[in-house]
VEXKE-416650 format. One line per 3 residues: their letters; for each residue x, y, z of N, C-alpha, C, O, CB. Coordinates in nm, 2 decimals. Glycine has a CB too. Layout:
<rs>
a = X/Y/Z/X/Y/Z/X/Y/Z/X/Y/Z/X/Y/Z  ...
</rs>
This chain:
<rs>
mak = 2.37/0.63/5.91/2.46/0.73/5.85/2.38/0.86/5.82/2.27/0.84/5.76/2.53/0.67/5.73  2.43/0.97/5.84/2.36/1.10/5.82/2.36/1.13/5.67/2.46/1.10/5.60/2.42/1.21/5.89  2.25/1.18/5.62/2.24/1.22/5.48/2.30/1.36/5.46/2.28/1.45/5.55/2.09/1.22/5.44
tsd = 2.37/1.37/5.35/2.42/1.50/5.32/2.34/1.58/5.22/2.37/1.69/5.19/2.57/1.49/5.27  2.24/1.51/5.17/2.15/1.57/5.06/2.07/1.68/5.12/2.02/1.76/5.04/2.07/1.46/5.00  2.05/1.69/5.25/1.97/1.79/5.32/2.05/1.92/5.33/1.99/2.02/5.37/1.92/1.75/5.45
kpe = 2.18/1.91/5.31/2.27/2.03/5.33/2.24/2.13/5.22/2.23/2.10/5.10/2.41/1.99/5.33  2.22/2.26/5.26/2.20/2.36/5.16/2.32/2.38/5.07/2.43/2.37/5.11/2.16/2.50/5.22  2.29/2.40/4.94/2.40/2.41/4.84/2.49/2.53/4.88/2.61/2.52/4.88/2.35/2.42/4.70
kva = 2.43/2.64/4.91/2.50/2.76/4.94/2.46/2.81/5.07/2.35/2.88/5.08/2.49/2.87/4.83  2.53/2.78/5.18/2.49/2.82/5.31/2.48/2.97/5.32/2.40/3.03/5.39/2.59/2.77/5.41  2.57/3.05/5.25/2.57/3.19/5.26/2.44/3.25/5.21/2.40/3.36/5.25/2.69/3.25/5.18
eas = 2.37/3.18/5.12/2.25/3.23/5.06/2.13/3.16/5.13/2.01/3.20/5.10/2.24/3.21/4.91  2.15/3.07/5.22/2.04/3.00/5.28/1.97/3.09/5.38/2.03/3.18/5.44/2.09/2.88/5.36  1.84/3.07/5.39/1.76/3.15/5.49/1.79/3.11/5.63/1.85/3.00/5.65/1.61/3.14/5.46
yda = 1.76/3.19/5.72/1.77/3.16/5.86/1.70/3.03/5.89/1.75/2.94/5.96/1.73/3.27/5.95  1.58/3.02/5.85/1.50/2.90/5.87/1.56/2.77/5.82/1.56/2.67/5.88/1.36/2.91/5.81  1.62/2.78/5.70/1.69/2.67/5.64/1.82/2.63/5.72/1.85/2.51/5.74/1.73/2.70/5.49
lva = 1.89/2.73/5.77/2.01/2.71/5.85/1.97/2.63/5.98/2.03/2.54/6.02/2.08/2.84/5.89  1.86/2.68/6.04/1.81/2.62/6.17/1.76/2.48/6.14/1.79/2.39/6.22/1.70/2.70/6.23  1.69/2.46/6.03/1.64/2.32/6.00/1.76/2.23/5.98/1.75/2.11/6.03/1.55/2.33/5.87
rle = 1.86/2.27/5.91/1.97/2.18/5.88/2.05/2.16/6.02/2.09/2.04/6.04/2.07/2.24/5.78  2.06/2.26/6.10/2.12/2.24/6.23/2.05/2.14/6.31/2.11/2.06/6.38/2.13/2.38/6.30  1.92/2.14/6.31/1.84/2.05/6.38/1.87/1.91/6.34/1.87/1.81/6.42/1.69/2.08/6.37
kvv = 1.88/1.89/6.21/1.91/1.75/6.15/2.05/1.71/6.20/2.07/1.59/6.23/1.90/1.75/6.00  2.14/1.80/6.20/2.28/1.76/6.24/2.27/1.72/6.39/2.34/1.62/6.43/2.37/1.88/6.22  2.20/1.80/6.47/2.19/1.76/6.61/2.13/1.63/6.63/2.17/1.55/6.71/2.11/1.87/6.69
eal = 2.02/1.60/6.56/1.95/1.47/6.56/2.05/1.36/6.53/2.05/1.25/6.60/1.83/1.47/6.47  2.13/1.38/6.42/2.22/1.27/6.38/2.33/1.25/6.49/2.36/1.13/6.52/2.29/1.31/6.25  2.37/1.36/6.55/2.47/1.34/6.66/2.41/1.27/6.78/2.48/1.19/6.85/2.53/1.48/6.69
eag = 2.29/1.31/6.82/2.22/1.26/6.93/2.19/1.11/6.91/2.18/1.04/7.01/2.10/1.34/6.97  2.17/1.07/6.79/2.13/0.93/6.77/2.24/0.84/6.80/2.22/0.72/6.84/2.09/0.91/6.62  2.37/0.88/6.79/2.48/0.80/6.83/2.52/0.69/6.73/2.59/0.60/6.76/2.46/0.74/6.96
dls = 2.46/0.70/6.61/2.49/0.60/6.51/2.61/0.63/6.41/2.64/0.55/6.32/2.37/0.57/6.42  2.67/0.74/6.44/2.78/0.78/6.35/2.92/0.74/6.40/2.93/0.72/6.52/2.78/0.94/6.33  3.01/0.72/6.31/3.15/0.69/6.35/3.21/0.81/6.41/3.15/0.92/6.40/3.23/0.64/6.23
leq = 3.32/0.80/6.47/3.39/0.92/6.53/3.42/1.02/6.42/3.39/1.14/6.44/3.52/0.87/6.59  3.47/0.98/6.30/3.50/1.07/6.19/3.37/1.14/6.15/3.37/1.26/6.13/3.56/0.99/6.07  3.26/1.07/6.13/3.13/1.13/6.09/3.08/1.23/6.19/3.03/1.33/6.16/3.03/1.02/6.06
sve = 3.10/1.19/6.32/3.05/1.28/6.43/3.13/1.41/6.43/3.07/1.52/6.45/3.07/1.21/6.56  3.26/1.40/6.41/3.34/1.52/6.40/3.30/1.61/6.29/3.29/1.73/6.30/3.49/1.48/6.39  3.28/1.55/6.17/3.24/1.62/6.05/3.10/1.69/6.08/3.08/1.81/6.04/3.23/1.53/5.93
qfa = 3.01/1.62/6.14/2.88/1.67/6.17/2.89/1.78/6.27/2.82/1.89/6.26/2.78/1.56/6.22  2.97/1.77/6.37/2.99/1.87/6.47/3.05/2.00/6.41/3.00/2.11/6.43/3.09/1.82/6.58  3.15/1.98/6.32/3.20/2.10/6.25/3.10/2.17/6.17/3.09/2.29/6.17/3.32/2.05/6.16
egv = 3.02/2.09/6.10/2.91/2.15/6.02/2.81/2.23/6.11/2.77/2.34/6.08/2.84/2.05/5.93  2.78/2.17/6.22/2.69/2.23/6.32/2.74/2.36/6.37/2.67/2.46/6.39/2.66/2.13/6.43  2.87/2.36/6.40/2.93/2.49/6.45/2.92/2.60/6.34/2.88/2.71/6.38/3.08/2.46/6.49
kla = 2.95/2.56/6.22/2.94/2.66/6.11/2.79/2.71/6.09/2.77/2.83/6.07/2.99/2.60/5.98  2.70/2.61/6.10/2.56/2.65/6.08/2.52/2.74/6.19/2.44/2.84/6.17/2.47/2.52/6.08  2.56/2.71/6.32/2.52/2.80/6.43/2.58/2.94/6.41/2.51/3.04/6.44/2.57/2.74/6.56
rda = 2.70/2.95/6.37/2.76/3.08/6.34/2.69/3.15/6.23/2.66/3.27/6.25/2.91/3.06/6.31  2.66/3.08/6.13/2.59/3.15/6.01/2.45/3.20/6.06/2.41/3.31/6.02/2.58/3.05/5.90  2.38/3.12/6.14/2.25/3.16/6.19/2.26/3.28/6.28/2.18/3.37/6.28/2.18/3.04/6.26
gtr = 2.36/3.28/6.36/2.39/3.39/6.45/2.41/3.52/6.37/2.37/3.63/6.41/2.50/3.36/6.55  2.49/3.50/6.27/2.52/3.62/6.18/2.39/3.67/6.12/2.37/3.79/6.11/2.62/3.58/6.07  2.30/3.58/6.07/2.17/3.62/6.02/2.09/3.70/6.12/2.03/3.80/6.09/2.09/3.50/5.97
lde = 2.09/3.65/6.24/2.01/3.72/6.35/2.07/3.86/6.38/2.00/3.95/6.39/2.02/3.64/6.48  2.21/3.87/6.38/2.27/4.00/6.40/2.23/4.09/6.29/2.21/4.21/6.31/2.42/3.98/6.41  2.23/4.05/6.16/2.20/4.13/6.05/2.05/4.18/6.06/2.02/4.29/6.04/2.22/4.06/5.92
aer = 1.96/4.09/6.10/1.82/4.12/6.11/1.81/4.23/6.23/1.73/4.32/6.21/1.74/4.00/6.15  1.88/4.21/6.33/1.87/4.31/6.44/1.92/4.44/6.40/1.85/4.55/6.43/1.96/4.26/6.56  2.02/4.45/6.32/2.07/4.58/6.27/1.97/4.64/6.18/1.95/4.77/6.18/2.21/4.56/6.20
rve = 1.91/4.56/6.10/1.80/4.62/6.01/1.69/4.67/6.09/1.63/4.78/6.05/1.75/4.51/5.91  1.64/4.60/6.19/1.53/4.65/6.27/1.57/4.78/6.34/1.49/4.87/6.34/1.49/4.54/6.38  1.69/4.79/6.39/1.74/4.91/6.46/1.74/5.03/6.36/1.70/5.14/6.40/1.88/4.89/6.52
qlv = 1.77/5.00/6.24/1.78/5.11/6.14/1.64/5.16/6.10/1.62/5.27/6.06/1.86/5.06/6.02  1.54/5.07/6.11/1.41/5.11/6.07/1.33/5.18/6.17/1.22/5.24/6.14/1.34/4.98/6.03  1.37/5.18/6.30/1.30/5.25/6.40/1.31/5.40/6.38/1.42/5.45/6.36/1.36/5.21/6.54
kda = 1.20/5.47/6.38/1.20/5.61/6.36/1.17/5.68/6.49/1.09/5.63/6.57/1.10/5.65/6.25  1.23/5.80/6.51/1.19/5.88/6.62/1.06/5.96/6.60/1.01/5.96/6.49/1.31/5.97/6.66  1.01/6.02/6.70/0.89/6.09/6.70/0.88/6.20/6.59/0.78/6.23/6.54/0.85/6.15/6.83
agg = 1.00/6.26/6.56/1.01/6.37/6.46/1.01/6.32/6.32/1.01/6.40/6.23/1.13/6.45/6.49  1.01/6.19/6.30/1.01/6.13/6.17/1.14/6.11/6.11/1.16/6.05/6.01/0.94/6.23/6.08  1.25/6.15/6.18/1.38/6.12/6.14/1.42/5.98/6.18/1.35/5.91/6.26/1.48/6.22/6.20
eat = 1.52/5.93/6.12/1.57/5.79/6.15/1.65/5.80/6.28/1.73/5.88/6.30/1.65/5.73/6.03  1.62/5.70/6.36/1.69/5.69/6.49/1.71/5.54/6.52/1.62/5.46/6.47/1.62/5.76/6.61  1.81/5.50/6.59/1.82/5.36/6.63/1.78/5.35/6.77/1.81/5.43/6.85/1.96/5.31/6.60
apl = 1.72/5.23/6.80/1.69/5.20/6.94/1.73/5.05/6.95/1.70/4.97/6.86/1.54/5.22/6.97  1.79/5.02/7.06/1.83/4.88/7.08/1.71/4.79/7.08/1.61/4.82/7.14/1.91/4.86/7.21  1.72/4.67/7.02/1.62/4.57/7.03/1.62/4.51/7.16/1.73/4.46/7.21/1.64/4.47/6.91
erg = 1.51/4.50/7.23/1.50/4.44/7.36/1.50/4.29/7.34/1.40/4.23/7.29/1.37/4.49/7.44  1.60/4.22/7.40/1.61/4.08/7.39/1.51/4.02/7.49/1.49/4.07/7.60/1.75/4.03/7.42  1.44/3.91/7.44/1.35/3.85/7.53/1.21/3.91/7.53/1.12/3.85/7.59/1.40/3.85/7.67
ap = 1.19/4.01/7.45/1.06/4.08/7.44/0.98/3.99/7.35/1.03/3.94/7.25/1.07/4.22/7.39  0.85/3.98/7.38/0.76/3.90/7.29/0.74/3.96/7.15/0.67/3.90/7.07/0.63/3.88/7.35
</rs>
């Protein structure tokens, strides 16, 4: 049976790393196959929410990075973040 004590108290305030860590635990529990159908559905629903929240965090970080890019004249400018860049 999956532990719920690892779940962050306030997902909205959880860091990206905490969201991903919890999502990994949810995936492990689902992959283990030891859960009942009801538990699996609950874990899946939590996983979907965690994935969405983590995606939102990434989008917010991308917007902040874009806002911080400055053009050569010293003014603020946005530049798209290159996905897949190291």
